[in-house]
N, CA, C and O atoms as a printed pandas DataFrame, in Angstrom:
     atom_number atom_name residue_name chain_id  residue_number  x_coord  y_coord  z_coord
0              1         N          MET        A               1    0.809   -1.195    0.000
1              2        CA          MET        A               1    0.000    0.000    0.000
2              3         C          MET        A               1    0.860    1.270    0.000
3              4         O          MET        A               1    0.346    2.387   -0.060
4              5         N          LYS        A               2    2.162    1.071    0.068
5              6        CA          LYS        A               2    3.013    2.251    0.074
6              7         C          LYS        A               2    2.966    2.994   -1.248
7              8         O          LYS        A               2    3.364    4.157   -1.313
8              9         N          GLU        A               3    2.490    2.350   -2.299
9             10        CA          GLU        A               3    2.400    3.022   -3.594
10            11         C          GLU        A               3    1.415    4.192   -3.571
11            12         O          GLU        A               3    1.410    5.014   -4.487
12            13         N          PHE        A               4    0.594    4.271   -2.544
13            14        CA          PHE        A               4   -0.342    5.395   -2.409
14            15         C          PHE        A               4    0.331    6.648   -1.847
15            16         O          PHE        A               4   -0.261    7.728   -1.845
16            17         N          VAL        A               5    1.553    6.504   -1.378
17            18        CA          VAL        A               5    2.322    7.637   -0.862
18            19         C          VAL        A               5    3.244    8.132   -1.978
19            20         O          VAL        A               5    4.027    7.360   -2.532
20            21         N          VAL        A               6    3.149    9.396   -2.297
21            22        CA          VAL        A               6    3.950    9.984   -3.370
22            23         C          VAL        A               6    5.227   10.561   -2.759
23            24         O          VAL        A               6    5.200   11.593   -2.088
24            25         N          ILE        A               7    6.328    9.886   -3.000
25            26        CA          ILE        A               7    7.602   10.285   -2.402
26            27         C          ILE        A               7    8.014   11.685   -2.848
27            28         O          ILE        A               7    8.658   12.410   -2.090
28            29         N          HIS        A               8    7.657   12.061   -4.039
29            30        CA          HIS        A               8    8.052   13.374   -4.567
30            31         C          HIS        A               8    7.435   14.532   -3.771
31            32         O          HIS        A               8    7.912   15.664   -3.848
32            33         N          ASP        A               9    6.395   14.248   -3.023
33            34        CA          ASP        A               9    5.795   15.282   -2.173
34            35         C          ASP        A               9    6.716   15.668   -1.010
35            36         O          ASP        A               9    6.534   16.720   -0.398
36            37         N          PHE        A              10    7.694   14.826   -0.707
37            38        CA          PHE        A              10    8.572   15.053    0.437
38            39         C          PHE        A              10    9.946   15.589    0.055
39            40         O          PHE        A              10   10.628   16.187    0.887
40            41         N          LEU        A              11   10.350   15.386   -1.167
41            42        CA          LEU        A              11   11.700   15.764   -1.582
42            43         C          LEU        A              11   11.916   17.260   -1.506
43            44         O          LEU        A              11   10.991   18.044   -1.723
44            45         N          VAL        A              12   13.149   17.655   -1.194
45            46        CA          VAL        A              12   13.477   19.067   -0.984
46            47         C          VAL        A              12   14.552   19.519   -1.962
47            48         O          VAL        A              12   15.280   18.712   -2.541
48            49         N          SER        A              13   14.626   20.825   -2.126
49            50        CA          SER        A              13   15.685   21.422   -2.929
50            51         C          SER        A              13   16.586   22.224   -2.003
51            52         O          SER        A              13   16.258   22.449   -0.838
52            53         N          GLU        A              14   17.715   22.646   -2.531
53            54        CA          GLU        A              14   18.643   23.425   -1.707
54            55         C          GLU        A              14   18.044   24.763   -1.303
55            56         O          GLU        A              14   18.500   25.379   -0.339
56            57         N          ALA        A              15   17.037   25.218   -2.024
57            58        CA          ALA        A              15   16.413   26.506   -1.715
58            59         C          ALA        A              15   15.624   26.473   -0.402
59            60         O          ALA        A              15   15.400   27.520    0.205
60            61         N          VAL        A              16   15.202   25.295    0.041
61            62        CA          VAL        A              16   14.357   25.232    1.240
62            63         C          VAL        A              16   15.082   24.756    2.496
63            64         O          VAL        A              16   14.495   24.767    3.578
64            65         N          VAL        A              17   16.332   24.341    2.380
65            66        CA          VAL        A              17   17.006   23.774    3.553
66            67         C          VAL        A              17   17.628   24.811    4.468
67            68         O          VAL        A              17   18.082   24.476    5.563
68            69         N          GLY        A              18   17.657   26.052    4.041
69            70        CA          GLY        A              18   18.231   27.101    4.871
70            71         C          GLY        A              18   19.718   27.256    4.607
71            72         O          GLY        A              18   20.261   26.712    3.646
72            73         N          ASP        A              19   20.357   28.008    5.481
73            74        CA          ASP        A              19   21.781   28.312    5.324
74            75         C          ASP        A              19   22.634   27.215    5.941
75            76         O          ASP        A              19   22.569   26.959    7.143
76            77         N          TRP        A              20   23.427   26.580    5.107
77            78        CA          TRP        A              20   24.349   25.538    5.555
78            79         C          TRP        A              20   25.771   25.885    5.145
79            80         O          TRP        A              20   26.582   24.999    4.876
80            81         N          GLU        A              21   26.064   27.168    5.099
81            82        CA          GLU        A              21   27.404   27.671    4.817
82            83         C          GLU        A              21   28.006   27.063    3.543
83            84         O          GLU        A              21   29.148   26.602    3.538
84            85         N          GLY        A              22   27.224   27.072    2.481
85            86        CA          GLY        A              22   27.687   26.568    1.201
86            87         C          GLY        A              22   27.421   25.102    0.949
87            88         O          GLY        A              22   27.724   24.600   -0.134
88            89         N          ASN        A              23   26.862   24.399    1.923
89            90        CA          ASN        A              23   26.584   22.964    1.783
90            91         C          ASN        A              23   25.106   22.674    1.529
91            92         O          ASN        A              23   24.648   21.551    1.743
92            93         N          GLU        A              24   24.371   23.665    1.081
93            94        CA          GLU        A              24   22.928   23.494    0.893
94            95         C          GLU        A              24   22.590   22.366   -0.085
95            96         O          GLU        A              24   21.664   21.590    0.152
96            97         N          GLU        A              25   23.338   22.282   -1.173
97            98        CA          GLU        A              25   23.063   21.230   -2.159
98            99         C          GLU        A              25   23.297   19.849   -1.548
99           100         O          GLU        A              25   22.501   18.935   -1.763
100          101         N          GLN        A              26   24.361   19.694   -0.804
101          102        CA          GLN        A              26   24.676   18.415   -0.167
102          103         C          GLN        A              26   23.628   18.058    0.885
103          104         O          GLN        A              26   23.240   16.896    1.008
104          105         N          VAL        A              27   23.172   19.050    1.639
105          106        CA          VAL        A              27   22.133   18.814    2.649
106          107         C          VAL        A              27   20.850   18.348    1.974
107          108         O          VAL        A              27   20.225   17.391    2.433
108          109         N          ALA        A              28   20.453   18.999    0.905
109          110        CA          ALA        A              28   19.244   18.598    0.170
110          111         C          ALA        A              28   19.400   17.175   -0.361
111          112         O          ALA        A              28   18.466   16.377   -0.284
112          113         N          GLU        A              29   20.572   16.859   -0.897
113          114        CA          GLU        A              29   20.817   15.509   -1.403
114          115         C          GLU        A              29   20.709   14.469   -0.297
115          116         O          GLU        A              29   20.122   13.406   -0.500
116          117         N          ARG        A              30   21.268   14.767    0.866
117          118        CA          ARG        A              30   21.214   13.816    1.985
118          119         C          ARG        A              30   19.774   13.625    2.466
119          120         O          ARG        A              30   19.336   12.497    2.693
120          121         N          LEU        A              31   19.050   14.715    2.619
121          122        CA          LEU        A              31   17.649   14.592    3.036
122          123         C          LEU        A              31   16.857   13.758    2.036
123          124         O          LEU        A              31   16.077   12.888    2.424
124          125         N          ASN        A              32   17.058   14.022    0.758
125          126        CA          ASN        A              32   16.337   13.262   -0.263
126          127         C          ASN        A              32   16.747   11.794   -0.260
127          128         O          ASN        A              32   15.926   10.912   -0.513
128          129         N          GLU        A              33   18.013   11.539    0.025
129          130        CA          GLU        A              33   18.463   10.146    0.144
130          131         C          GLU        A              33   17.776    9.464    1.328
131          132         O          GLU        A              33   17.393    8.298    1.238
132          133         N          ILE        A              34   17.623   10.178    2.417
133          134        CA          ILE        A              34   16.920    9.619    3.578
134          135         C          ILE        A              34   15.472    9.314    3.211
135          136         O          ILE        A              34   14.972    8.229    3.507
136          137         N          TYR        A              35   14.797   10.266    2.569
137          138        CA          TYR        A              35   13.413   10.027    2.155
138          139         C          TYR        A              35   13.309    8.797    1.257
139          140         O          TYR        A              35   12.465    7.931    1.487
140          141         N          HIS        A              36   14.154    8.717    0.244
141          142        CA          HIS        A              36   14.110    7.596   -0.693
142          143         C          HIS        A              36   14.426    6.269   -0.002
143          144         O          HIS        A              36   13.792    5.252   -0.283
144          145         N          THR        A              37   15.393    6.282    0.889
145          146        CA          THR        A              37   15.783    5.052    1.575
146          147         C          THR        A              37   14.679    4.577    2.502
147          148         O          THR        A              37   14.362    3.388    2.535
148          149         N          LEU        A              38   14.096    5.489    3.249
149          150        CA          LEU        A              38   13.003    5.112    4.149
150          151         C          LEU        A              38   11.837    4.533    3.352
151          152         O          LEU        A              38   11.249    3.523    3.741
152          153         N          TYR        A              39   11.514    5.168    2.256
153          154        CA          TYR        A              39   10.429    4.681    1.396
154          155         C          TYR        A              39   10.769    3.298    0.842
155          156         O          TYR        A              39    9.932    2.396    0.866
156          157         N          ALA        A              40   11.971    3.133    0.353
157          158        CA          ALA        A              40   12.375    1.860   -0.246
158          159         C          ALA        A              40   12.406    0.728    0.776
159          160         O          ALA        A              40   12.068   -0.410    0.453
160          161         N          CYS        A              41   12.805    1.032    1.989
161          162        CA          CYS        A              41   12.921    0.006    3.027
162          163         C          CYS        A              41   11.575   -0.370    3.647
163          164         O          CYS        A              41   11.437   -1.448    4.225
164          165         N          ALA        A              42   10.604    0.498    3.530
165          166        CA          ALA        A              42    9.285    0.220    4.115
166          167         C          ALA        A              42    8.653   -0.978    3.414
167          168         O          ALA        A              42    8.784   -1.147    2.202
168          169         N          GLU        A              43    7.979   -1.788    4.185
169          170        CA          GLU        A              43    7.324   -2.949    3.603
170          171         C          GLU        A              43    6.219   -2.497    2.641
171          172         O          GLU        A              43    5.645   -1.420    2.801
172          173         N          GLU        A              44    5.939   -3.316    1.668
173          174        CA          GLU        A              44    4.969   -2.970    0.618
174          175         C          GLU        A              44    3.573   -2.724    1.184
175          176         O          GLU        A              44    2.823   -1.909    0.647
176          177         N          ASP        A              45    3.219   -3.420    2.262
177          178        CA          ASP        A              45    1.863   -3.311    2.799
178          179         C          ASP        A              45    1.757   -2.341    3.982
179          180         O          ASP        A              45    0.786   -2.395    4.737
180          181         N          ILE        A              46    2.735   -1.466    4.149
181          182        CA          ILE        A              46    2.666   -0.477    5.227
182          183         C          ILE        A              46    1.464    0.441    4.987
183          184         O          ILE        A              46    1.159    0.806    3.851
184          185         N          GLU        A              47    0.805    0.795    6.057
185          186        CA          GLU        A              47   -0.328    1.710    5.936
186          187         C          GLU        A              47    0.168    3.061    5.423
187          188         O          GLU        A              47    1.152    3.587    5.943
188          189         N          PRO        A              48   -0.483    3.625    4.429
189          190        CA          PRO        A              48   -0.035    4.909    3.884
190          191         C          PRO        A              48    0.086    6.007    4.936
191          192         O          PRO        A              48    1.009    6.818    4.865
192          193         N          ILE        A              49   -0.812    6.053    5.897
193          194        CA          ILE        A              49   -0.756    7.093    6.929
194          195         C          ILE        A              49    0.484    6.913    7.806
195          196         O          ILE        A              49    1.096    7.897    8.222
196          197         N          VAL        A              50    0.856    5.675    8.086
197          198        CA          VAL        A              50    2.036    5.395    8.896
198          199         C          VAL        A              50    3.290    5.811    8.137
199          200         O          VAL        A              50    4.169    6.466    8.698
200          201         N          LEU        A              51    3.376    5.434    6.865
201          202        CA          LEU        A              51    4.537    5.818    6.064
202          203         C          LEU        A              51    4.631    7.333    5.934
203          204         O          LEU        A              51    5.721    7.897    6.026
204          205         N          THR        A              52    3.519    7.982    5.724
205          206        CA          THR        A              52    3.505    9.445    5.625
206          207         C          THR        A              52    4.015   10.075    6.909
207          208         O          THR        A              52    4.824   11.002    6.865
208          209         N          GLN        A              53    3.557    9.589    8.041
209          210        CA          GLN        A              53    3.993   10.141    9.323
210          211         C          GLN        A              53    5.485    9.917    9.543
211          212         O          GLN        A              53    6.175   10.794   10.061
212          213         N          LEU        A              54    5.983    8.753    9.155
213          214        CA          LEU        A              54    7.416    8.482    9.306
214          215         C          LEU        A              54    8.233    9.383    8.381
215          216         O          LEU        A              54    9.276    9.897    8.786
216          217         N          LEU        A              55    7.779    9.576    7.167
217          218        CA          LEU        A              55    8.474   10.470    6.238
218          219         C          LEU        A              55    8.468   11.908    6.750
219          220         O          LEU        A              55    9.446   12.634    6.573
220          221         N          GLU        A              56    7.385   12.316    7.374
221          222        CA          GLU        A              56    7.316   13.668    7.933
222          223         C          GLU        A              56    8.327   13.859    9.062
223          224         O          GLU        A              56    8.771   14.981    9.303
224          225         N          ARG        A              57    8.695   12.789    9.752
225          226        CA          ARG        A              57    9.656   12.864   10.855
226          227         C          ARG        A              57   11.076   13.123   10.359
227          228         O          ARG        A              57   11.915   13.604   11.120
228          229         N          VAL        A              58   11.357   12.813    9.094
229          230        CA          VAL        A              58   12.707   12.995    8.554
230          231         C          VAL        A              58   13.144   14.445    8.706
231          232         O          VAL        A              58   14.219   14.716    9.241
232          233         N          TRP        A              59   12.337   15.361    8.249
233          234        CA          TRP        A              59   12.695   16.788    8.320
234          235         C          TRP        A              59   12.914   17.199    9.768
235          236         O          TRP        A              59   13.935   17.800   10.104
236          237         N          ASP        A              60   11.957   16.873   10.619
237          238        CA          ASP        A              60   12.043   17.273   12.025
238          239         C          ASP        A              60   13.283   16.696   12.708
239          240         O          ASP        A              60   13.890   17.348   13.558
240          241         N          THR        A              61   13.647   15.496   12.342
241          242        CA          THR        A              61   14.784   14.825   12.971
242          243         C          THR        A              61   16.116   15.360   12.467
243          244         O          THR        A              61   17.046   15.536   13.254
244          245         N          TRP        A              62   16.223   15.621   11.171
245          246        CA          TRP        A              62   17.535   15.866   10.576
246          247         C          TRP        A              62   17.873   17.301   10.242
247          248         O          TRP        A              62   19.059   17.623   10.163
248          249         N          ILE        A              63   16.907   18.190   10.039
249          250        CA          ILE        A              63   17.238   19.501    9.488
250          251         C          ILE        A              63   18.174   20.308   10.386
251          252         O          ILE        A              63   18.913   21.152    9.880
252          253         N          GLY        A              64   18.169   20.087   11.658
253          254        CA          GLY        A              64   19.045   20.842   12.539
254          255         C          GLY        A              64   20.319   20.121   12.930
255          256         O          GLY        A              64   21.090   20.628   13.745
256          257         N          GLN        A              65   20.552   18.957   12.371
257          258        CA          GLN        A              65   21.700   18.136   12.768
258          259         C          GLN        A              65   22.948   18.525   11.996
259          260         O          GLN        A              65   22.985   18.461   10.768
260          261         N          GLU        A              66   23.946   18.922   12.724
261          262        CA          GLU        A              66   25.207   19.382   12.163
262          263         C          GLU        A              66   25.876   18.357   11.234
263          264         O          GLU        A              66   26.538   18.728   10.264
264          265         N          GLU        A              67   25.697   17.084   11.536
265          266        CA          GLU        A              67   26.359   16.033   10.757
266          267         C          GLU        A              67   25.641   15.681    9.456
267          268         O          GLU        A              67   26.136   14.861    8.682
268          269         N          LEU        A              68   24.498   16.281    9.209
269          270        CA          LEU        A              68   23.690   15.952    8.038
270          271         C          LEU        A              68   24.469   15.970    6.717
271          272         O          LEU        A              68   24.347   15.014    5.950
272          273         N          PRO        A              69   25.256   16.995    6.413
273          274        CA          PRO        A              69   25.956   16.999    5.120
274          275         C          PRO        A              69   26.968   15.864    4.963
275          276         O          PRO        A              69   27.321   15.497    3.842
276          277         N          ASP        A              70   27.427   15.314    6.071
277          278        CA          ASP        A              70   28.473   14.292    6.026
278          279         C          ASP        A              70   27.967   12.871    6.217
279          280         O          ASP        A              70   28.769   11.943    6.312
280          281         N          LEU        A              71   26.658   12.682    6.274
281          282        CA          LEU        A              71   26.118   11.338    6.467
282          283         C          LEU        A              71   26.516   10.428    5.312
283          284         O          LEU        A              71   26.499   10.829    4.148
284          285         N          GLU        A              72   26.866    9.220    5.652
285          286        CA          GLU        A              72   27.193    8.198    4.661
286          287         C          GLU        A              72   25.939    7.374    4.356
287          288         O          GLU        A              72   25.014    7.312    5.165
288          289         N          THR        A              73   25.922    6.758    3.202
289          290        CA          THR        A              73   24.782    5.939    2.794
290          291         C          THR        A              73   24.480    4.843    3.809
291          292         O          THR        A              73   23.314    4.568    4.093
292          293         N          ASP        A              74   25.514    4.216    4.358
293          294        CA          ASP        A              74   25.305    3.158    5.359
294          295         C          ASP        A              74   24.630    3.706    6.606
295          296         O          ASP        A              74   23.768    3.045    7.186
296          297         N          ASP        A              75   25.010    4.900    7.022
297          298        CA          ASP        A              75   24.385    5.523    8.193
298          299         C          ASP        A              75   22.916    5.829    7.924
299          300         O          ASP        A              75   22.062    5.635    8.789
300          301         N          ILE        A              76   22.638    6.302    6.733
301          302        CA          ILE        A              76   21.253    6.604    6.355
302          303         C          ILE        A              76   20.422    5.330    6.355
303          304         O          ILE        A              76   19.314    5.308    6.890
304          305         N          TYR        A              77   20.947    4.284    5.764
305          306        CA          TYR        A              77   20.243    3.001    5.729
306          307         C          TYR        A              77   19.980    2.496    7.145
307          308         O          TYR        A              77   18.864    2.083    7.462
308          309         N          ASP        A              78   21.000    2.528    7.994
309          310        CA          ASP        A              78   20.845    2.061    9.378
310          311         C          ASP        A              78   19.784    2.860   10.113
311          312         O          ASP        A              78   18.977    2.288   10.845
312          313         N          TRP        A              79   19.773    4.181    9.929
313          314        CA          TRP        A              79   18.776    5.014   10.601
314          315         C          TRP        A              79   17.378    4.672   10.112
315          316         O          TRP        A              79   16.447    4.569   10.911
316          317         N          CYS        A              80   17.226    4.497    8.813
317          318        CA          CYS        A              80   15.909    4.171    8.256
318          319         C          CYS        A              80   15.417    2.821    8.767
319          320         O          CYS        A              80   14.238    2.669    9.087
320          321         N          GLN        A              81   16.310    1.848    8.844
321          322        CA          GLN        A              81   15.932    0.546    9.402
322          323         C          GLN        A              81   15.507    0.689   10.866
323          324         O          GLN        A              81   14.529    0.080   11.300
324          325         N          HIS        A              82   16.244    1.490   11.609
325          326        CA          HIS        A              82   15.906    1.719   13.011
326          327         C          HIS        A              82   14.510    2.347   13.137
327          328         O          HIS        A              82   13.715    1.942   13.985
328          329         N          VAL        A              83   14.229    3.325   12.300
329          330        CA          VAL        A              83   12.916    3.974   12.332
330          331         C          VAL        A              83   11.813    2.966   12.051
331          332         O          VAL        A              83   10.806    2.930   12.759
332          333         N          LEU        A              84   11.992    2.162   11.042
333          334        CA          LEU        A              84   10.958    1.190   10.677
334          335         C          LEU        A              84   10.791    0.111   11.747
335          336         O          LEU        A              84    9.675   -0.341   12.001
336          337         N          GLU        A              85   11.875   -0.295   12.364
337          338        CA          GLU        A              85   11.802   -1.315   13.407
338          339         C          GLU        A              85   11.230   -0.767   14.716
339          340         O          GLU        A              85   10.702   -1.525   15.529
340          341         N          ASN        A              86   11.332    0.529   14.916
341          342        CA          ASN        A              86   10.876    1.184   16.149
342          343         C          ASN        A              86    9.848    2.274   15.837
343          344         O          ASN        A              86    9.826    3.328   16.471
344          345         N          ARG        A              87    9.017    2.000   14.866
345          346        CA          ARG        A              87    8.096    3.038   14.360
346          347         C          ARG        A              87    7.193    3.624   15.434
347          348         O          ARG        A              87    6.867    4.810   15.395
348          349         N          ASP        A              88    6.788    2.798   16.391
349          350        CA          ASP        A              88    5.892    3.323   17.442
350          351         C          ASP        A              88    6.539    4.469   18.187
351          352         O          ASP        A              88    5.871    5.445   18.527
352          353         N          GLN        A              89    7.830    4.364   18.445
353          354        CA          GLN        A              89    8.574    5.439   19.121
354          355         C          GLN        A              89    8.524    6.731   18.292
355          356         O          GLN        A              89    8.313    7.811   18.844
356          357         N          TYR        A              90    8.713    6.626   17.005
357          358        CA          TYR        A              90    8.742    7.796   16.127
358          359         C          TYR        A              90    7.341    8.359   15.880
359          360         O          TYR        A              90    7.185    9.556   15.641
360          361         N          LEU        A              91    6.337    7.509   15.937
361          362        CA          LEU        A              91    4.978    7.980   15.717
362          363         C          LEU        A              91    4.412    8.678   16.947
363          364         O          LEU        A              91    3.490    9.485   16.832
364          365         N          GLN        A              92    4.958    8.372   18.125
365          366        CA          GLN        A              92    4.491    8.989   19.367
366          367         C          GLN        A              92    5.093   10.359   19.608
367          368         O          GLN        A              92    4.471   11.209   20.244
368          369         N          ASP        A              93    6.299   10.578   19.105
369          370        CA          ASP        A              93    6.996   11.840   19.376
370          371         C          ASP        A              93    6.271   13.038   18.797
371          372         O          ASP        A              93    6.733   14.170   18.942
């Protein structure tokens, strides 16, 4: 049921991420990688509302994190797996 969630509704450009001292493009790329990875890792039958809520948490969780421009793909994957495995924690916050 995840096909009912349009991932493109969540993707960001460097124009919306704020001032990252010249790293705006990299920050946008990392955020978009997180969105895509979370979507890809979610099970096919996830409730659309649950997936939407988890995707909405990406911005809130990462936009203020200093390490965002330097995140590695493995770190992003691990975080997305953690979110999906502990979704109740992220949905309650």
